[in-house]
C-alpha positions, 0 to 999 in steps of 0.5 A, spaced: 331 836 667 337 831 667 343 833 671 350 830 668 355 830 673 358 823 673 357 816 671 352 814 677 345 815 676 338 815 680 331 816 678 327 821 681 320 824 680 318 825 672 319 832 669 318 835 662 324 833 658 324 834 651 326 829 646 333 833 644 334 833 652 333 826 652 338 825 646 343 829 649 343 825 655 343 818 651 349 821 647 353 822 654 350 816 657 353 812 651 360 815 651 361 814 659 357 807 659 358 804 652 364 806 648 369 801 647 365 795 649 365 789 645 359 789 640 353 785 641 355 784 649 350 784 654 351 789 659 348 790 666 348 797 669 343 802 673 338 801 667 338 794 667 340 789 662 340 791 654 344 789 648 347 796 646 349 794 639 356 798 639 352 804 642 346 805 639 343 811 641 336 810 639 336 804 643 338 808 649 333 813 648 327 808 648 329 805 654 329 812 657 322 814 654 320 807 657 322 810 664 319 816 663 312 813 661 313 809 668 313 816 672 321 816 672 326 821 670 334 820 670 338 824 674 345 824 677 346 822 684 354 823 684 357 830 683 364 827 685 368 827 679 365 833 675 370 839 675 365 845 676 368 852 674 369 858 679 364 861 675 359 855 676 361 855 684 360 862 685 353 861 682 351 856 687 354 859 693 351 866 691 357 870 691 362 873 686 367 869 682 373 873 686 370 871 692 370 863 690 377 865 688 379 868 695 377 862 698 380 857 693 387 860 694 386 862 702 386 869 701 384 874 706 378 879 704 372 875 706 368 874 712 369 867 716 362 865 715 362 866 707 369 862 707 366 857 711 360 857 706 364 857 700 369 851 703 363 847 704 360 847 697 367 846 694 367 840 699 360 838 696 363 838 689 370 835 690 373 841 688 381 842 690 385 847 688 389 846 682 397 845 684 403 844 680 405 838 684 399 833 685 403 827 687 404 826 694 411 827 697 414 822 701 416 827 706 414 831 712 415 839 712 418 841 719 417 849 720 422 852 725 423 859 727 431 859 729 434 853 726 441 855 729 438 854 736 440 847 739 433 845 741 431 846 734 437 841 732 435 836 737 428 836 734 430 836 727 435 830 729 429 826 732 424 828 727 428 825 721 430 819 725 422 817 726 420 819 719 426 815 716 423 809 720 416 810 717 420 811 710 419 818 710 424 824 710 424 831 713 424 837 709 426 843 714 423 850 712 425 856 716 420 862 717 426 868 718 425 869 725 417 870 724 411 867 724 409 862 718 407 867 712 401 865 707 407 865 702 410 859 706 404 855 706 403 856 699 410 853 698 408 847 703 402 845 699 405 846 692 410 841 695 405 837 697 408 833 703 405 828 708 404 833 713 407 839 717 410 839 723 411 847 726 415 848 732 413 853 737 408 857 732 401 860 734 395 857 732 394 857 724 390 863 721 384 862 717 388 863 711 393 858 712 388 853 715 384 854 708 390 853 704 392 846 708 385 844 707 385 844 700 390 838 700 388 835 706 395 836 709 395 834 717 398 839 721 402 838 728 404 844 732 410 843 737 409 847 744 404 852 741 406 859 743 398 860 744 392 857 744 391 852 738 384 851 735 381 844 737 381 841 730 389 842 729 393 837 733 399 839 738 404 836 742 407 839 748 410 838 755 407 840 761 411 847 762 407 849 768 409 842 772 416 843 769 417 850 772 414 847 779 420 841 779 425 847 777 423 851 783 422 845 788 429 842 786 433 849 788 428 849 794 430 842 796 438 844 796 436 849 801 436 856 797 432 861 799 434 867 795 432 864 788 432 869 782 429 867 775 431 869 768 424 868 764 423 866 757 419 871 752 413 874 755 409 873 749 410 865 749 405 861 753 410 856 754 415 861 758 409 864 762 407 857 764 414 855 766 415 861 770 408 860 773 410 853 776 416 856 778 413 861 782 408 857 785 413 852 788 416 858 791 410 861 794 408 854 797 415 854 801 413 861 803 419 864 799 419 871 797 421 872 790 422 880 790 421 884 783 429 885 783 430 877 782 425 877 776 429 878 770 426 878 762 431 874 758 429 870 751 430 863 748 434 866 743 439 870 742 443 870 748 445 877 749 438 879 752 439 873 758 447 875 759 445 882 760 439 880 765 444 875 769 449 881 769 444 885 773 442 880 778 449 879 779 450 886 781 445 886 786 447 888 793 444 882 796 445 877 790 441 871 789 444 864 791 441 861 785 438 862 778 433 858 774 434 860 767 428 858 762 432 855 757 439 852 757 442 858 752 440 863 758 444 858 763 450 859 758 449 866 758 449 866 766 455 862 766 459 867 762 456 873 766 458 869 773 465 868 770 466 876 768 464 878 775 469 873 778 463 869 782 465 861 782 460 856 780 457 852 783 460 854 790 457 861 790 452 861 785 447 855 783 445 855 776 439 851 773 437 851 766 431 848 762 431 843 755 437 839 757 441 840 750 448 840 748 452 843 751 449 842 758 453 836 760 459 838 757 459 845 761 464 846 767 460 845 772 456 841 768 449 844 768 443 841 772 437 842 767 429 840 766 429 835 761 425 836 755 423 829 751 425 831 744 425 824 741 418 822 744 416 829 742 418 828 735 416 821 735 409 823 737 408 828 732 410 824 726 406 818 728 400 823 729 401 825 721 401 818 719 395 816 723 391 822 720 393 820 713 390 813 715 384 816 718 386 813 724 385 820 729 387 819 736 388 824 741 389 831 738 393 834 743 398 830 747 402 833 753 408 829 755 412 830 762 419 832 764 424 830 769 430 834 772 437 832 770 441 833 776 449 835 775 454 839 778 451 846 777 446 846 783 449 845 790 447 847 797 448 855 798 454 857 803 452 857 810 453 864 810 448 865 804 442 862 807 
């Protein structure tokens, strides 16, 4: 049987082909290879050299018959341009049309094994989900949770700069203080960007990955909150070492009563910072009592303010507090002022991020510096390289440094 899927054919073992089928094939052949060519011009193709006389089907039929008589039969070898319908794809996969539709549209309700099977068939047949926008946009989509956070603004600033250097623009999408939803990804792929950068998000769901794969849109997650799949790119800092550096800095000043205001308990970044910090204290033989461990948040600030108040109301209050982000440190400044505790004479405060207004506070804030510019640059470049087929490191981890300012000093001798 003749299978017509594109304009490229091979010859296979003979099979029973009726004259009607040969004629149908010849007609199709004439439309693809011959239509529109100059009458009488010799044309070389996979059938050899022949004078088509403007597309004479009988002559083509005779060529095909001669091939068959020699033990050959025409068959397609390229399926890349034929657009199969959903029903046809379902028959090939051995599933229902609704199942194929779920895979194409990234909807739940089917097993991972079935999804992978159908996705492979879609790939084999060059199928991609039809979208309103099929033109690749000269943009990179930046998906964030808290656009009002100063760290997010730093990322937007530098991502915009590095994208501009590459002739691209940044489009910002906020997830309404929650995980990126399926609708969010549908909107993204309809805009068809060069790639997607996600800030502090978890690993992509099966549905989200399926949606993005339909348009081959590369994704980079910045500081992922949990483990990401090996096929999803990420850029992060060494949060454990950063926390360790913070602990070592306060210890080097002579502090021994050191408290900590942690970040969100469900974030890997926060857990790693806390773990590194406690490791530094343990290494120095310094205890960290439960009363010195408070749960804060990256955003909003009120949670960290309340945590700082509890620490400052302790009978044996700490001489130094490490805050797992700068916003928590600002909240600690507020709590200290309200408790009439002088900074840094009576209390040293250390932050994390080194973002505005760390350098403008009084006293200026000592903080662990996050290299936002390099983070953004790496993320943008990873997307550009992925689009070019130049796949480098999938997971990049960048170092941090401590920026020492006025807010951390040795403790008063009576408080040692």
